[in-house]
C-alpha positions, 0 to 999 in steps of 0.5 A: 452070489457069483464072483461078478456080483460079489465084486460089484457089491464090494465096489458099490459098498466102497463107493458109498463109503467114499461118498459118505466120507467126502460128504462129511468133509463138506459139512465141516468148516475150514479157514482159508490159509490166510485166515488160519495164519492170522490165528496162528500160535503167536508166541510172545518172544519178548516174554518167552524168548527162544531157548539158549544157543546149542553148545555146538552147531552142525552134526554129531554121529553116534556109532555102535551106541551101547544097547545096554544104555537103551534098555532102561529107556524102553517103553514096553506098552507097544511091545505088548500091543504087538502080541495083542495083549491088552489088559483092562483097567486098572491093569492096562499098562506095563507093568500092571498088565501082569496083574490082569486076570485074563492076559497077565500070565501070558504077558509075563511069559512073553515078557520073560522070553523077550528079556532072554532074547534081549540079553542074548542080543546084547551079549552077542552084539547081534544088533548095532545102533547108529544115530545122528543129530544136527543142530542148526541156526534157524528162523521161522516164517509162516509155516516154514523154517529156514535153516542157515549155514552158520551164525552169520545167518546170511545163507539159507542152506535148507528149508523145512516146510510145514502145514497149518491146521485149518479145520475150524475150532469152536474155541479161540485155540490157535491154528498151529504149524511147526513154523510157529515154534521158531522165532521169526527173523523180525523178532530180533531173536536168534533161534535154532532147530534140531533133527535126528535119525536113529536105528537099532535095526542094523543086523536084524535081517540076519537074526530074522533070516535064521529064525525063519529058516527054522520056521520059527515065526514067533521068535522072528516077530519077537526079534523085530519087535525088540529092535523097534523098541530099542530104536524108540528108546534110542530116540528117547535117550538121544533127545534127553542128551540133547536137552541136557548136554548138546543143546543144553537148555535143560541142563538140570533135568532129572526125570525118571524113565517113566516121566520121559515116556510121559513126555514131562520134559521141555521140547518136542520131537515130531516126525515127518509123515506123522500128524504134526507134519504128514509129508514124508518128503520132508525126510529128504531134506533131513537126509541131505542136510545131515548126510544120514545114509553115508554117516550112519547107514540109515537109508530112505526107500523109494516110498520114503520109509526108513531102512532098516525098519527099526529106525526113527527120525524127527525134529527137535523143538526146544520152546516150552510153548511148542506142543504136539499137534495134528495138522488134520485135514487141509484145503486146496488153497493150502495145498497149492501154496505148499506146492509153490513153496516147495517147488513141487507139482500140486498133483505130487503134493496131493499124492503124498498128502492124500490122507489129509486132503479135505477134498477129493483129488484126482490122483 
């Protein structure tokens, strides 16, 4: 097969795959946006009122957060996945992976080398961790969340836009959007929403540059993976502080690091660009509202990735009935409604949400 035939064959294969994909979407059934709203997560705010008011409103900055405080919060399972070390049941997860007859010895070796590097990073202060949280008065309306300047609630300063599930369900399960998690104004209850951005990657480029100059790819990857683990641990640590102290709705919470990783606490912290709100452009609202770049030096790139890469951001919802969920595929009527609410051209929305469209767009 010559090069031209090869390219043609590849193009035909991808055309067939695309056609099969959109054919499968057409076979699925979707509720209209209006019908999905009628079947939303309908929290009884009288029986299950919002969490208490936060102990402060506004923004709080954390500069040079102690890395040693983050180490006990590290979830090591993704670390082993970076190295493609996967134990088999019952030795799949850390620390049982060390007992796996196939990968256990290698996993232990990599882990010990990671511990040595991590200790050196802490001792030499090679990485810095900065973070920021914001807690604001808010009300929900359909898929969206209105954020107010202060407790007078007479000035909306930002809107967090949400997307609602539309793929038809075989049960009576609700069709969820993040706006369902915050009490609407007509409920008569005051509610709140939080947000955060953290990074433990400040300084990682210098570390990686030195290893790469020595052609030491192994340790360069190790350093980046440790920075990622510390960032996730920072997000976990701050969320615990928010629940227990800054928002204070779980003041008596006592959970182990293992329980925290298993999300055995009240509240969630979904991130823009992920299943509960797949639109990365929502980060721009968070960055503007909290002045993230100026205060903690975490930037957004042109593609709305975070820089440094070892960074995490998300929203805080406190209600016990707020679950993690995936929006899934959405139809044109929701895209058009969402674009209208955000004041964004439909084609631009389709570009950012291309992975969840239940139809073929022309972007």
